[in-house]
NUTI-761268 format. One record per residue (C-alpha): x, y, z. Coordinates in steps of 0.02 Angstrom, whole numbers, always signed. Layout:
! NUTI-761268
> X / Y / Z
...
//
This chain:
! NUTI-761268
> +9000 / -6965 / -2480
> +8836 / -6950 / -2378
> +8825 / -7076 / -2240
> +8657 / -7177 / -2189
> +8605 / -7278 / -2055
> +8492 / -7421 / -2095
> +8371 / -7525 / -1964
> +8380 / -7719 / -2018
> +8276 / -7775 / -1868
> +8268 / -7822 / -1706
> +8451 / -7873 / -1612
> +8366 / -8016 / -1557
> +8300 / -8074 / -1729
> +8401 / -8213 / -1801
> +8332 / -8225 / -1957
> +8380 / -8050 / -1996
> +8568 / -8082 / -1930
> +8553 / -8228 / -2051
> +8509 / -8136 / -2193
> +8625 / -8009 / -2165
> +8763 / -8122 / -2155
> +8725 / -8200 / -2297
> +8682 / -8006 / -2405
> +8865 / -7955 / -2342
> +8953 / -8128 / -2404
> +8882 / -8109 / -2583
> +8949 / -7936 / -2596
> +9114 / -8015 / -2522
> +9130 / -7902 / -2365
> +9253 / -7960 / -2249
> +9225 / -7928 / -2057
> +9401 / -7837 / -2002
> +9351 / -7792 / -1845
> +9239 / -7854 / -1683
> +9220 / -7807 / -1504
> +9058 / -7812 / -1389
> +9007 / -7745 / -1211
> +8861 / -7705 / -1090
> +8814 / -7561 / -1001
> +8690 / -7567 / -875
> +8553 / -7666 / -966
> +8613 / -7613 / -1144
> +8713 / -7766 / -1235
> +8824 / -7702 / -1394
> +8876 / -7788 / -1510
> +8988 / -7698 / -1647
> +9071 / -7771 / -1810
> +9166 / -7688 / -1951
> +9161 / -7744 / -2115
> +9272 / -7706 / -2277
> +9211 / -7735 / -2441
> +9267 / -7701 / -2619
> +9197 / -7524 / -2626
> +9206 / -7471 / -2449
> +9178 / -7496 / -2258
> +9008 / -7537 / -2156
> +8986 / -7534 / -1975
> +8853 / -7651 / -1889
> +8786 / -7643 / -1730
> +8656 / -7721 / -1632
> +8609 / -7647 / -1476
> +8466 / -7703 / -1335
> +8319 / -7577 / -1367
> +8406 / -7512 / -1510
> +8386 / -7652 / -1643
> +8521 / -7721 / -1777
> +8577 / -7588 / -1894
> +8701 / -7533 / -2021
> +8790 / -7375 / -2066
> +8896 / -7312 / -2210
> +8875 / -7237 / -2365
> +8721 / -7204 / -2453
> +8773 / -7311 / -2596
> +8851 / -7444 / -2497
> +8681 / -7460 / -2382
> +8562 / -7463 / -2554
> +8669 / -7609 / -2632
> +8671 / -7710 / -2471
> +8479 / -7662 / -2441
> +8452 / -7742 / -2636
> +8565 / -7899 / -2579
> +8464 / -7917 / -2403
> +8297 / -7923 / -2490
> +8362 / -8048 / -2636
> +8393 / -8181 / -2497
> +8228 / -8188 / -2420
//
């Protein structure tokens, strides 16, 4: 399994968040773990989502953006669903 990181958009992009949430729901992902924190000027939000074919990590971090990490095949499937939601 090759891991991949996909930068979805800016951490403050509400449209990107909504599209990602919709795409995850269509692919039947469920959030199993969620936490957030601050370190200096960095605001970090972290979610672990479990789907039928595996696990994805979603994070939103100041100056880094909104991104998803997981197996390349899962990222490709999510990206395709995300594009269909636009």
